[in-house]
Backbone as XML, in Angstrom:
<?xml version="1.0"?>
<chain id="A" units="angstrom">
  <residue number="1" name="MET">
    <atom name="N" x="0.758" y="-1.253" z="-0.160"/>
    <atom name="CA" x="0.318" y="-0.037" z="-0.197"/>
    <atom name="C" x="0.926" y="1.493" z="0.534"/>
  </residue>
  <residue number="2" name="LEU">
    <atom name="N" x="0.216" y="2.501" z="-0.688"/>
    <atom name="CA" x="0.986" y="3.486" z="-0.990"/>
    <atom name="C" x="0.260" y="4.666" z="-0.301"/>
  </residue>
  <residue number="3" name="ASN">
    <atom name="N" x="0.987" y="5.779" z="0.652"/>
    <atom name="CA" x="-0.128" y="6.612" z="1.169"/>
    <atom name="C" x="0.776" y="7.828" z="0.651"/>
  </residue>
  <residue number="4" name="LEU">
    <atom name="N" x="-0.302" y="8.969" z="0.213"/>
    <atom name="CA" x="0.529" y="10.196" z="0.369"/>
    <atom name="C" x="-0.385" y="10.908" z="0.968"/>
  </residue>
  <residue number="5" name="LEU">
    <atom name="N" x="-0.774" y="11.824" z="2.580"/>
    <atom name="CA" x="-0.497" y="12.414" z="3.410"/>
    <atom name="C" x="-0.455" y="13.959" z="2.427"/>
  </residue>
  <residue number="6" name="THR">
    <atom name="N" x="-1.227" y="14.366" z="3.750"/>
    <atom name="CA" x="-1.256" y="16.063" z="3.836"/>
    <atom name="C" x="-1.710" y="16.354" z="4.790"/>
  </residue>
  <residue number="7" name="PHE">
    <atom name="N" x="-1.102" y="17.192" z="5.660"/>
    <atom name="CA" x="-1.536" y="17.636" z="7.242"/>
    <atom name="C" x="-2.904" y="19.054" z="6.933"/>
  </residue>
  <residue number="8" name="LYS">
    <atom name="N" x="-2.771" y="19.086" z="7.866"/>
    <atom name="CA" x="-4.062" y="20.311" z="8.940"/>
    <atom name="C" x="-2.879" y="21.237" z="8.699"/>
  </residue>
  <residue number="9" name="GLU">
    <atom name="N" x="-2.788" y="22.064" z="8.808"/>
    <atom name="CA" x="-1.883" y="22.949" z="9.855"/>
    <atom name="C" x="-1.798" y="23.386" z="11.041"/>
  </residue>
  <residue number="10" name="HIS">
    <atom name="N" x="-3.476" y="23.153" z="12.054"/>
    <atom name="CA" x="-3.497" y="22.918" z="12.989"/>
    <atom name="C" x="-4.020" y="21.380" z="13.774"/>
  </residue>
  <residue number="11" name="ALA">
    <atom name="N" x="-4.180" y="20.791" z="13.968"/>
    <atom name="CA" x="-5.202" y="20.018" z="14.845"/>
    <atom name="C" x="-5.996" y="19.995" z="15.349"/>
  </residue>
  <residue number="12" name="ASP">
    <atom name="N" x="-7.669" y="18.928" z="15.378"/>
    <atom name="CA" x="-8.680" y="19.722" z="15.387"/>
    <atom name="C" x="-8.568" y="19.306" z="17.333"/>
  </residue>
  <residue number="13" name="ALA">
    <atom name="N" x="-9.420" y="20.114" z="17.934"/>
    <atom name="CA" x="-9.467" y="20.156" z="18.952"/>
    <atom name="C" x="-9.372" y="18.915" z="20.109"/>
  </residue>
  <residue number="14" name="SER">
    <atom name="N" x="-9.870" y="17.670" z="19.319"/>
    <atom name="CA" x="-9.008" y="17.099" z="20.345"/>
    <atom name="C" x="-7.249" y="16.902" z="20.517"/>
  </residue>
  <residue number="15" name="HIS">
    <atom name="N" x="-6.891" y="17.839" z="19.893"/>
    <atom name="CA" x="-5.307" y="17.598" z="19.845"/>
    <atom name="C" x="-4.815" y="18.910" z="20.025"/>
  </residue>
  <residue number="16" name="ASP">
    <atom name="N" x="-5.268" y="19.425" z="21.585"/>
    <atom name="CA" x="-5.239" y="20.567" z="21.706"/>
    <atom name="C" x="-3.572" y="20.764" z="20.917"/>
  </residue>
  <residue number="17" name="GLY">
    <atom name="N" x="-3.184" y="22.126" z="20.812"/>
    <atom name="CA" x="-2.224" y="22.764" z="20.701"/>
    <atom name="C" x="-1.133" y="21.708" z="19.571"/>
  </residue>
  <residue number="18" name="MET">
    <atom name="N" x="-1.719" y="21.318" z="19.263"/>
    <atom name="CA" x="-1.064" y="19.744" z="18.126"/>
    <atom name="C" x="-1.044" y="20.688" z="16.837"/>
  </residue>
  <residue number="19" name="THR">
    <atom name="N" x="0.068" y="20.180" z="15.893"/>
    <atom name="CA" x="0.225" y="20.445" z="14.421"/>
    <atom name="C" x="-1.109" y="19.430" z="13.683"/>
  </residue>
  <residue number="20" name="GLY">
    <atom name="N" x="-1.246" y="19.052" z="12.503"/>
    <atom name="CA" x="-1.809" y="18.361" z="12.193"/>
    <atom name="C" x="-0.566" y="17.000" z="11.846"/>
  </residue>
  <residue number="21" name="ARG">
    <atom name="N" x="0.939" y="17.741" z="11.640"/>
    <atom name="CA" x="1.563" y="16.495" z="11.370"/>
    <atom name="C" x="2.287" y="15.968" z="12.874"/>
  </residue>
  <residue number="22" name="GLU">
    <atom name="N" x="1.300" y="16.334" z="13.754"/>
    <atom name="CA" x="2.517" y="15.858" z="15.201"/>
    <atom name="C" x="1.006" y="14.994" z="14.882"/>
  </residue>
  <residue number="23" name="ALA">
    <atom name="N" x="-0.041" y="15.421" z="14.980"/>
    <atom name="CA" x="-1.522" y="14.610" z="15.520"/>
    <atom name="C" x="-1.291" y="12.861" z="14.748"/>
  </residue>
  <residue number="24" name="VAL">
    <atom name="N" x="-0.692" y="13.398" z="13.303"/>
    <atom name="CA" x="-0.384" y="11.646" z="12.325"/>
    <atom name="C" x="0.773" y="11.253" z="13.133"/>
  </residue>
  <residue number="25" name="ALA">
    <atom name="N" x="1.474" y="11.827" z="13.673"/>
    <atom name="CA" x="2.229" y="11.346" z="13.832"/>
    <atom name="C" x="1.846" y="10.200" z="14.874"/>
  </residue>
  <residue number="26" name="LEU">
    <atom name="N" x="1.335" y="10.499" z="15.564"/>
    <atom name="CA" x="1.240" y="9.949" z="16.864"/>
    <atom name="C" x="-0.078" y="8.629" z="16.557"/>
  </residue>
  <residue number="27" name="TYR">
    <atom name="N" x="-0.974" y="8.914" z="14.908"/>
    <atom name="CA" x="-1.175" y="7.938" z="14.250"/>
    <atom name="C" x="-0.614" y="6.334" z="14.436"/>
  </residue>
  <residue number="28" name="SER">
    <atom name="N" x="0.982" y="7.455" z="13.404"/>
    <atom name="CA" x="1.553" y="6.889" z="12.320"/>
    <atom name="C" x="2.343" y="5.502" z="13.410"/>
  </residue>
  <residue number="29" name="ASN">
    <atom name="N" x="3.443" y="6.450" z="14.099"/>
    <atom name="CA" x="3.919" y="5.028" z="15.560"/>
    <atom name="C" x="2.840" y="4.086" z="15.536"/>
  </residue>
  <residue number="30" name="ALA">
    <atom name="N" x="1.548" y="3.809" z="16.245"/>
    <atom name="CA" x="0.671" y="3.389" z="17.098"/>
    <atom name="C" x="0.317" y="2.026" z="15.693"/>
  </residue>
  <residue number="31" name="MET">
    <atom name="N" x="0.228" y="2.944" z="14.524"/>
    <atom name="CA" x="-0.083" y="1.396" z="13.401"/>
    <atom name="C" x="1.093" y="1.309" z="13.172"/>
  </residue>
  <residue number="32" name="LYS">
    <atom name="N" x="2.000" y="2.279" z="12.873"/>
    <atom name="CA" x="3.045" y="0.921" z="12.866"/>
    <atom name="C" x="3.125" y="-0.791" z="14.187"/>
  </residue>
  <residue number="33" name="GLU">
    <atom name="N" x="3.338" y="-0.479" z="14.626"/>
    <atom name="CA" x="3.220" y="-1.717" z="16.020"/>
    <atom name="C" x="2.317" y="-2.216" z="15.393"/>
  </residue>
  <residue number="34" name="PHE">
    <atom name="N" x="0.938" y="-2.106" z="15.443"/>
    <atom name="CA" x="-0.243" y="-2.823" z="15.615"/>
    <atom name="C" x="0.494" y="-3.269" z="14.267"/>
  </residue>
  <residue number="35" name="VAL">
    <atom name="N" x="0.753" y="-2.697" z="12.526"/>
    <atom name="CA" x="0.384" y="-3.615" z="11.308"/>
    <atom name="C" x="1.940" y="-4.849" z="11.080"/>
  </residue>
  <residue number="36" name="GLU">
    <atom name="N" x="2.243" y="-4.527" z="12.703"/>
    <atom name="CA" x="3.714" y="-5.088" z="12.248"/>
    <atom name="C" x="3.067" y="-6.437" z="13.410"/>
  </residue>
  <residue number="37" name="GLN">
    <atom name="N" x="2.269" y="-5.909" z="14.551"/>
    <atom name="CA" x="1.643" y="-6.962" z="14.874"/>
    <atom name="C" x="0.900" y="-8.202" z="14.388"/>
  </residue>
  <residue number="38" name="HIS">
    <atom name="N" x="0.495" y="-7.624" z="13.231"/>
    <atom name="CA" x="-0.673" y="-8.449" z="12.493"/>
    <atom name="C" x="-0.363" y="-8.587" z="11.151"/>
  </residue>
  <residue number="39" name="GLY">
    <atom name="N" x="1.283" y="-9.303" z="11.117"/>
    <atom name="CA" x="2.190" y="-9.508" z="10.354"/>
    <atom name="C" x="2.429" y="-8.966" z="8.668"/>
  </residue>
  <residue number="40" name="GLY">
    <atom name="N" x="1.839" y="-7.495" z="9.464"/>
    <atom name="CA" x="2.770" y="-6.141" z="7.698"/>
    <atom name="C" x="4.266" y="-5.873" z="8.907"/>
  </residue>
  <residue number="41" name="SER">
    <atom name="N" x="4.564" y="-5.063" z="7.383"/>
    <atom name="CA" x="5.917" y="-3.812" z="7.413"/>
    <atom name="C" x="5.225" y="-3.010" z="7.128"/>
  </residue>
  <residue number="42" name="TYR">
    <atom name="N" x="6.526" y="-2.204" z="7.753"/>
    <atom name="CA" x="6.361" y="-0.668" z="7.097"/>
    <atom name="C" x="8.258" y="-1.228" z="6.227"/>
  </residue>
  <residue number="43" name="VAL">
    <atom name="N" x="7.625" y="-0.802" z="5.020"/>
    <atom name="CA" x="8.650" y="-0.360" z="4.331"/>
    <atom name="C" x="9.501" y="1.132" z="4.550"/>
  </residue>
  <residue number="44" name="LEU">
    <atom name="N" x="8.367" y="2.205" z="4.002"/>
    <atom name="CA" x="9.735" y="3.493" z="4.068"/>
    <atom name="C" x="8.129" y="4.274" z="5.411"/>
  </residue>
  <residue number="45" name="ALA">
    <atom name="N" x="8.779" y="4.696" z="6.103"/>
    <atom name="CA" x="7.806" y="6.181" z="6.561"/>
    <atom name="C" x="9.050" y="7.543" z="6.110"/>
  </residue>
  <residue number="46" name="ALA">
    <atom name="N" x="8.112" y="8.734" z="5.482"/>
    <atom name="CA" x="9.187" y="9.939" z="4.712"/>
    <atom name="C" x="8.476" y="10.941" z="4.884"/>
  </residue>
  <residue number="47" name="TYR">
    <atom name="N" x="8.987" y="12.044" z="5.319"/>
    <atom name="CA" x="8.558" y="13.245" z="5.209"/>
    <atom name="C" x="9.021" y="13.684" z="3.502"/>
  </residue>
  <residue number="48" name="VAL">
    <atom name="N" x="7.926" y="14.204" z="2.937"/>
    <atom name="CA" x="8.222" y="14.774" z="1.303"/>
    <atom name="C" x="9.093" y="16.359" z="1.160"/>
  </residue>
  <residue number="49" name="ASP">
    <atom name="N" x="10.715" y="16.247" z="0.534"/>
    <atom name="CA" x="10.593" y="17.010" z="0.946"/>
    <atom name="C" x="10.816" y="18.262" z="-0.529"/>
  </residue>
  <residue number="50" name="SER">
    <atom name="N" x="10.481" y="17.832" z="-1.301"/>
    <atom name="CA" x="10.306" y="18.597" z="-2.736"/>
    <atom name="C" x="9.801" y="17.647" z="-3.728"/>
  </residue>
  <residue number="51" name="GLN">
    <atom name="N" x="9.104" y="17.904" z="-5.006"/>
    <atom name="CA" x="8.824" y="16.785" z="-5.795"/>
    <atom name="C" x="10.068" y="17.517" z="-7.536"/>
  </residue>
  <residue number="52" name="LEU">
    <atom name="N" x="10.370" y="16.130" z="-7.954"/>
    <atom name="CA" x="11.563" y="16.843" z="-8.906"/>
    <atom name="C" x="11.174" y="16.706" z="-10.673"/>
  </residue>
  <residue number="53" name="ILE">
    <atom name="N" x="10.226" y="15.704" z="-10.507"/>
    <atom name="CA" x="9.357" y="15.443" z="-11.966"/>
    <atom name="C" x="8.227" y="15.712" z="-11.385"/>
  </residue>
  <residue number="54" name="GLY">
    <atom name="N" x="7.164" y="16.229" z="-12.653"/>
    <atom name="CA" x="5.826" y="15.688" z="-13.104"/>
    <atom name="C" x="5.300" y="17.192" z="-12.364"/>
  </residue>
  <residue number="55" name="GLU">
    <atom name="N" x="3.996" y="17.167" z="-12.416"/>
    <atom name="CA" x="2.905" y="18.607" z="-11.552"/>
    <atom name="C" x="1.997" y="17.826" z="-11.229"/>
  </residue>
  <residue number="56" name="GLY">
    <atom name="N" x="1.764" y="18.664" z="-9.788"/>
    <atom name="CA" x="0.269" y="17.607" z="-9.541"/>
    <atom name="C" x="0.517" y="17.396" z="-7.749"/>
  </residue>
  <residue number="57" name="GLY">
    <atom name="N" x="2.123" y="17.149" z="-6.923"/>
    <atom name="CA" x="2.087" y="16.394" z="-6.280"/>
    <atom name="C" x="2.775" y="17.695" z="-5.145"/>
  </residue>
  <residue number="58" name="GLU">
    <atom name="N" x="2.513" y="18.548" z="-5.571"/>
    <atom name="CA" x="3.225" y="19.783" z="-4.877"/>
    <atom name="C" x="2.873" y="19.535" z="-3.411"/>
  </residue>
  <residue number="59" name="SER">
    <atom name="N" x="1.806" y="19.077" z="-3.089"/>
    <atom name="CA" x="1.148" y="19.318" z="-1.707"/>
    <atom name="C" x="0.702" y="18.057" z="-1.058"/>
  </residue>
  <residue number="60" name="PHE">
    <atom name="N" x="1.654" y="17.202" z="-1.272"/>
    <atom name="CA" x="2.005" y="16.127" z="-0.901"/>
    <atom name="C" x="3.468" y="16.326" z="0.380"/>
  </residue>
  <residue number="61" name="GLU">
    <atom name="N" x="3.080" y="15.470" z="1.624"/>
    <atom name="CA" x="4.155" y="16.265" z="2.651"/>
    <atom name="C" x="5.013" y="15.155" z="3.442"/>
  </residue>
  <residue number="62" name="PHE">
    <atom name="N" x="3.966" y="13.265" z="3.107"/>
    <atom name="CA" x="4.313" y="12.883" z="3.638"/>
    <atom name="C" x="3.635" y="11.418" z="2.780"/>
  </residue>
  <residue number="63" name="VAL">
    <atom name="N" x="4.823" y="10.321" z="2.726"/>
    <atom name="CA" x="5.108" y="8.881" z="1.848"/>
    <atom name="C" x="5.394" y="7.791" z="2.907"/>
  </residue>
  <residue number="64" name="GLY">
    <atom name="N" x="4.328" y="6.625" z="2.865"/>
    <atom name="CA" x="3.606" y="6.185" z="3.823"/>
    <atom name="C" x="3.893" y="4.512" z="2.503"/>
  </residue>
  <residue number="65" name="VAL">
    <atom name="N" x="4.451" y="3.675" z="2.682"/>
    <atom name="CA" x="4.417" y="2.222" z="2.379"/>
    <atom name="C" x="4.751" y="1.205" z="3.125"/>
  </residue>
  <residue number="66" name="MET">
    <atom name="N" x="3.794" y="0.366" z="3.507"/>
    <atom name="CA" x="3.439" y="-0.704" z="3.810"/>
    <atom name="C" x="2.783" y="-1.677" z="3.167"/>
  </residue>
  <residue number="67" name="ARG">
    <atom name="N" x="3.773" y="-3.366" z="3.152"/>
    <atom name="CA" x="3.793" y="-4.692" z="3.067"/>
    <atom name="C" x="2.348" y="-5.177" z="3.737"/>
  </residue>
  <residue number="68" name="TYR">
    <atom name="N" x="1.675" y="-5.778" z="3.133"/>
    <atom name="CA" x="1.024" y="-6.364" z="3.926"/>
    <atom name="C" x="0.905" y="-7.891" z="3.869"/>
  </residue>
  <residue number="69" name="PRO">
    <atom name="N" x="0.389" y="-8.933" z="4.013"/>
    <atom name="CA" x="0.719" y="-10.573" z="3.225"/>
    <atom name="C" x="-0.323" y="-10.689" z="2.320"/>
  </residue>
  <residue number="70" name="SER">
    <atom name="N" x="-1.291" y="-10.229" z="1.845"/>
    <atom name="CA" x="-2.191" y="-10.255" z="1.048"/>
    <atom name="C" x="-3.304" y="-8.590" z="1.216"/>
  </residue>
  <residue number="71" name="ARG">
    <atom name="N" x="-4.134" y="-9.073" z="0.267"/>
    <atom name="CA" x="-5.115" y="-7.933" z="0.504"/>
    <atom name="C" x="-6.269" y="-7.933" z="1.752"/>
  </residue>
  <residue number="72" name="GLN">
    <atom name="N" x="-6.864" y="-9.314" z="1.433"/>
    <atom name="CA" x="-7.597" y="-9.391" z="3.290"/>
    <atom name="C" x="-7.110" y="-9.301" z="4.042"/>
  </residue>
  <residue number="73" name="ALA">
    <atom name="N" x="-5.853" y="-9.217" z="4.122"/>
    <atom name="CA" x="-4.839" y="-9.179" z="5.566"/>
    <atom name="C" x="-5.385" y="-7.432" z="5.969"/>
  </residue>
  <residue number="74" name="PHE">
    <atom name="N" x="-5.700" y="-7.239" z="4.959"/>
    <atom name="CA" x="-5.153" y="-5.536" z="4.938"/>
    <atom name="C" x="-6.387" y="-5.155" z="5.078"/>
  </residue>
  <residue number="75" name="LEU">
    <atom name="N" x="-7.469" y="-5.250" z="4.485"/>
    <atom name="CA" x="-9.293" y="-5.194" z="4.721"/>
    <atom name="C" x="-9.882" y="-5.647" z="6.596"/>
  </residue>
  <residue number="76" name="THR">
    <atom name="N" x="-9.131" y="-6.691" z="6.675"/>
    <atom name="CA" x="-9.541" y="-6.978" z="7.806"/>
    <atom name="C" x="-8.679" y="-6.302" z="9.350"/>
  </residue>
  <residue number="77" name="LEU">
    <atom name="N" x="-6.978" y="-5.797" z="8.742"/>
    <atom name="CA" x="-6.670" y="-4.863" z="9.550"/>
    <atom name="C" x="-6.857" y="-3.500" z="9.862"/>
  </residue>
  <residue number="78" name="ALA">
    <atom name="N" x="-7.958" y="-3.296" z="8.700"/>
    <atom name="CA" x="-7.797" y="-1.784" z="8.076"/>
    <atom name="C" x="-9.469" y="-1.673" z="9.144"/>
  </residue>
  <residue number="79" name="GLY">
    <atom name="N" x="-9.914" y="-2.901" z="8.862"/>
    <atom name="CA" x="-11.623" y="-2.481" z="9.470"/>
    <atom name="C" x="-11.714" y="-3.399" z="11.348"/>
  </residue>
  <residue number="80" name="ASP">
    <atom name="N" x="-10.582" y="-3.205" z="11.663"/>
    <atom name="CA" x="-9.937" y="-3.171" z="13.601"/>
    <atom name="C" x="-10.958" y="-2.883" z="14.283"/>
  </residue>
  <residue number="81" name="PRO">
    <atom name="N" x="-12.351" y="-2.668" z="15.784"/>
    <atom name="CA" x="-12.813" y="-1.848" z="15.840"/>
    <atom name="C" x="-11.341" y="-1.166" z="17.120"/>
  </residue>
  <residue number="82" name="GLU">
    <atom name="N" x="-10.123" y="-1.745" z="17.196"/>
    <atom name="CA" x="-9.270" y="-0.589" z="17.845"/>
    <atom name="C" x="-8.981" y="0.071" z="16.886"/>
  </residue>
  <residue number="83" name="ILE">
    <atom name="N" x="-8.713" y="-0.281" z="15.500"/>
    <atom name="CA" x="-7.668" y="0.966" z="15.097"/>
    <atom name="C" x="-9.134" y="2.910" z="15.302"/>
  </residue>
  <residue number="84" name="ALA">
    <atom name="N" x="-11.007" y="2.131" z="14.843"/>
    <atom name="CA" x="-11.618" y="2.861" z="14.712"/>
    <atom name="C" x="-11.924" y="3.715" z="16.331"/>
  </residue>
  <residue number="85" name="SER">
    <atom name="N" x="-11.677" y="2.700" z="17.059"/>
    <atom name="CA" x="-11.837" y="3.477" z="18.381"/>
    <atom name="C" x="-10.990" y="4.604" z="19.480"/>
  </residue>
  <residue number="86" name="SER">
    <atom name="N" x="-9.345" y="3.662" z="19.182"/>
    <atom name="CA" x="-8.829" y="4.849" z="19.842"/>
    <atom name="C" x="-7.003" y="4.910" z="18.662"/>
  </residue>
  <residue number="87" name="ILE">
    <atom name="N" x="-6.537" y="4.578" z="18.378"/>
    <atom name="CA" x="-5.928" y="5.284" z="17.182"/>
    <atom name="C" x="-6.243" y="5.786" z="15.682"/>
  </residue>
  <residue number="88" name="GLY">
    <atom name="N" x="-7.128" y="5.518" z="15.815"/>
    <atom name="CA" x="-7.805" y="6.075" z="14.168"/>
    <atom name="C" x="-7.687" y="7.826" z="14.279"/>
  </residue>
  <residue number="89" name="ARG">
    <atom name="N" x="-8.508" y="8.130" z="15.933"/>
    <atom name="CA" x="-8.731" y="9.392" z="16.419"/>
    <atom name="C" x="-7.213" y="10.560" z="15.764"/>
  </residue>
  <residue number="90" name="HIS">
    <atom name="N" x="-6.174" y="10.124" z="15.897"/>
    <atom name="CA" x="-4.910" y="10.693" z="15.903"/>
    <atom name="C" x="-5.085" y="11.040" z="14.231"/>
  </residue>
  <residue number="91" name="ARG">
    <atom name="N" x="-6.033" y="10.210" z="13.471"/>
    <atom name="CA" x="-5.432" y="9.978" z="12.049"/>
    <atom name="C" x="-6.130" y="11.162" z="11.473"/>
  </residue>
  <residue number="92" name="GLU">
    <atom name="N" x="-7.242" y="10.884" z="12.201"/>
    <atom name="CA" x="-8.974" y="12.168" z="11.870"/>
    <atom name="C" x="-8.860" y="13.431" z="12.192"/>
  </residue>
  <residue number="93" name="ALA">
    <atom name="N" x="-7.353" y="13.877" z="12.991"/>
    <atom name="CA" x="-7.425" y="15.626" z="13.971"/>
    <atom name="C" x="-6.387" y="15.924" z="13.068"/>
  </residue>
  <residue number="94" name="GLY">
    <atom name="N" x="-5.935" y="14.952" z="12.573"/>
    <atom name="CA" x="-4.636" y="15.886" z="11.439"/>
    <atom name="C" x="-4.758" y="15.500" z="10.236"/>
  </residue>
  <residue number="95" name="LEU">
    <atom name="N" x="-5.166" y="14.335" z="9.209"/>
    <atom name="CA" x="-4.744" y="14.114" z="8.251"/>
    <atom name="C" x="-5.761" y="15.179" z="7.600"/>
  </residue>
  <residue number="96" name="GLU">
    <atom name="N" x="-5.555" y="16.314" z="6.911"/>
    <atom name="CA" x="-6.144" y="17.467" z="5.813"/>
    <atom name="C" x="-6.451" y="16.123" z="5.020"/>
  </residue>
  <residue number="97" name="SER">
    <atom name="N" x="-5.584" y="15.556" z="3.841"/>
    <atom name="CA" x="-6.414" y="14.658" z="2.761"/>
    <atom name="C" x="-5.062" y="13.730" z="2.764"/>
  </residue>
  <residue number="98" name="GLN">
    <atom name="N" x="-5.647" y="12.054" z="1.774"/>
    <atom name="CA" x="-4.578" y="10.712" z="1.869"/>
    <atom name="C" x="-5.625" y="10.386" z="0.227"/>
  </residue>
  <residue number="99" name="TRP">
    <atom name="N" x="-4.142" y="10.161" z="-0.401"/>
    <atom name="CA" x="-3.985" y="9.632" z="-1.455"/>
    <atom name="C" x="-3.942" y="7.458" z="-0.967"/>
  </residue>
  <residue number="100" name="LEU">
    <atom name="N" x="-4.653" y="6.127" z="-1.595"/>
    <atom name="CA" x="-3.777" y="5.335" z="-1.105"/>
    <atom name="C" x="-4.164" y="4.245" z="-2.295"/>
  </residue>
  <residue number="101" name="PHE">
    <atom name="N" x="-3.031" y="3.506" z="-2.627"/>
    <atom name="CA" x="-2.900" y="2.695" z="-3.771"/>
    <atom name="C" x="-2.664" y="1.850" z="-2.815"/>
  </residue>
  <residue number="102" name="ALA">
    <atom name="N" x="-3.040" y="0.828" z="-3.879"/>
    <atom name="CA" x="-3.190" y="-0.402" z="-3.572"/>
    <atom name="C" x="-2.534" y="-1.309" z="-4.686"/>
  </residue>
  <residue number="103" name="MET">
    <atom name="N" x="-0.559" y="-2.129" z="-4.673"/>
    <atom name="CA" x="-0.191" y="-2.757" z="-5.234"/>
    <atom name="C" x="0.012" y="-3.687" z="-5.665"/>
  </residue>
  <residue number="104" name="THR">
    <atom name="N" x="0.492" y="-4.366" z="-5.857"/>
    <atom name="CA" x="0.998" y="-5.625" z="-6.394"/>
    <atom name="C" x="2.870" y="-5.951" z="-6.991"/>
  </residue>
  <residue number="105" name="GLU">
    <atom name="N" x="3.785" y="-6.087" z="-5.503"/>
    <atom name="CA" x="4.766" y="-5.884" z="-6.704"/>
    <atom name="C" x="5.012" y="-7.133" z="-6.988"/>
  </residue>
  <residue number="106" name="VAL">
    <atom name="N" x="6.200" y="-6.333" z="-7.910"/>
    <atom name="CA" x="6.554" y="-7.618" z="-9.414"/>
    <atom name="C" x="8.514" y="-7.958" z="-9.464"/>
  </residue>
  <residue number="107" name="ILE">
    <atom name="N" x="8.703" y="-7.200" z="-8.225"/>
    <atom name="CA" x="10.566" y="-7.672" z="-8.357"/>
    <atom name="C" x="9.894" y="-7.467" z="-6.675"/>
  </residue>
  <residue number="108" name="GLU">
    <atom name="N" x="10.724" y="-8.306" z="-6.286"/>
    <atom name="CA" x="10.471" y="-9.538" z="-5.208"/>
    <atom name="C" x="12.152" y="-9.247" z="-4.412"/>
  </residue>
</chain>
């Protein structure tokens, strides 16, 4: 999975005084642990410094690449109640927008 994210300048009131980036960092750190406990792995988590080629991606601030054992494993994990009830609140507080791409590896 490829995630391209942009952050709110200021996180929602539930995260008083935090930037969107700080709130999403709470989400990302908790999700990394959760994903790894359920058979997935983080391949890359990085802030975007600049766009070198092309147009249209200038607003993206963060890239995350995760590997899951299968698409079903991702769907099961994404639908887990723990994400909705606790971890997901950080995401909602700080995330402005997200593009999520499902991918299939061709070179291993």
